[in-house]
N, C-alpha and C positions, 0 to 999 in steps of 0.2 A: 454474501453481500448481494445487494440488489441495486439496480439503476433504472429509473423511469426517464424515458427520453420521448415524450409525447410529440414533441415538434421534429424529431429525427434529426437533431443537429449533430450527433456523433454515433452514426450507425455502426462503423467498425468498432468503436470502444464498447458499445452495448453488446456486441458478439464477443468481445474480449471478456466482459464481466461475466457473461454466461460461461464461457470456456474456462474461467479462472476457477471456477467450481471443481475442476479436475485436481486442484491442489488438496482437496479433502482427502485424497488417497496418497498424497505424496508424503511419505513418512518423515523425511528430513525437514520439510517446511512445518508439518504439524509439531513435531518434536521440538523444534526450535521455537516456534510460537509459545509452545507450553513453557519451555525453560526461560526465555528471555522476556516474554510477555507476562508470565506468572499466571497462565491460564490452565484450565483442566483440558484433557483431550476433547471432551465434549464441546466445550466452549471454542476451542480453536477450529474444530470440524464445523460447528454451527456458523461461525462467521464466515467461512469460506463457502459454505453452501449457497448455491444460486436462489435467490429470492428471500434469503433471510437477512433480518438486520445485522449491521447497520445499512442504511440506504447511502448511496454515493450521491453528493450534491457537488456540482461544477461550480466553483467559485471565479469569478472573474480575477484575473492576474493582478489587477490594481486593489482588490479587496482581499486577496487570500493571504493568510498568515499561518504559518505551521502552528503556532501556538494556539490558534483558535480552530484549527482543522478538525479537532477531535473534540471540541467543547460540548457537542451535543450527543457524545457516545453514550450508550450504545444504540440510540436511534438513528444517527447519521455520522458520517463523516465528510469533510469537504477535500476536493482535489483541485489543485491549480488547473485552471482552464487552459493555460499554456501547455501543460503536460498532456491533457486530454486532447487538445486540438493537435499536437505534435503526432499523437499516436493515431488519431483518426485520420489525418491528412495523408499518412503514409502507410496505414494499416500496420504500425508498429515497426516498419522496416527502415525508417529514416534515421540517421544518426542523432538528431534531437529527440527521438523517441526511445533511445536505448542507453543502456549502461553496458560496459564491457566488464566482464567477470575476470578474476585473476588467471583462470584457465583460458581465457580469450573467447568464451562464449558470450553472445549478445542476449540481454534480457530486457524486457519492456521496462522502461523507466516508470511508467505509471503504475505497473504491477508491484514494483518495489515501494513506490509511495503508498499504495493500497494497504501493504503488509506493515509498513511503518505505522501508518494511522491506526491500525488494528491494535498494535502494541502499545502505542502512547495512550490510545482511548481507554484499553483495558487496564493499563496500569494506573491511571488516573481515577478511574471510577472504582475498580475492584480490589487492587492491591492493598493488603493489610499493612504494608509498610509505607510509613509517611514519606520517606525519602523518594519512593517512586512518583510522587506528586510534584516533586522537584523536576522542573522541565529538563534541566542540563543532566540531571542524573538518569532521567527516562531516555533521553537522546543516547547516552552512552549504551544502555540496554539494546537499543534499536542498532546502533553500530556494532554491537556485539553479535546480534542477530544476523545483520548483513555479513559480517565476516565469517560467521560459522556456515552460513548457507551458500555464500557467493565467493568466499576467499577474499575478495576485495572488489570494490566497484569504482571504475573511473568512466569518464565520458569517451566516446570515440576520438581519436586524434583529430584535431582541426575543427571540432565541433564547438560552436558558441551557443549561449543560450540567450 
């Protein structure tokens, strides 16, 4: 994935996107992207590679919609500005910037959203199964991916969005 931030509005998030590329060697993530996103290993690794499409577009919260977040895939995916700002303002350490896994580990909310967008976009554009273009069915595949990778995701106790 790639992220262009010429105005330097989200410097911590920009570094996160660069570091996100380390997932290219994380076998459980790559395998789950292949399984639930119906992509080849080469496709999964390419999406995770820094500087490779899709480009990340930060969309204002009042204009963001999950159903359109991947409409321009594989060229770009949209992320909610609120998620990106929450990550950037706390360098990923604030409760609003995290999910908690079943094992109690904290993960970046925006990273989960990035992986979800990859799955939803890939299914919409490349899946040979017409059912995968039905949004509610594709979301079930994202949920299965999240359960397989993280066990379960919740927001930290006492966090409001």
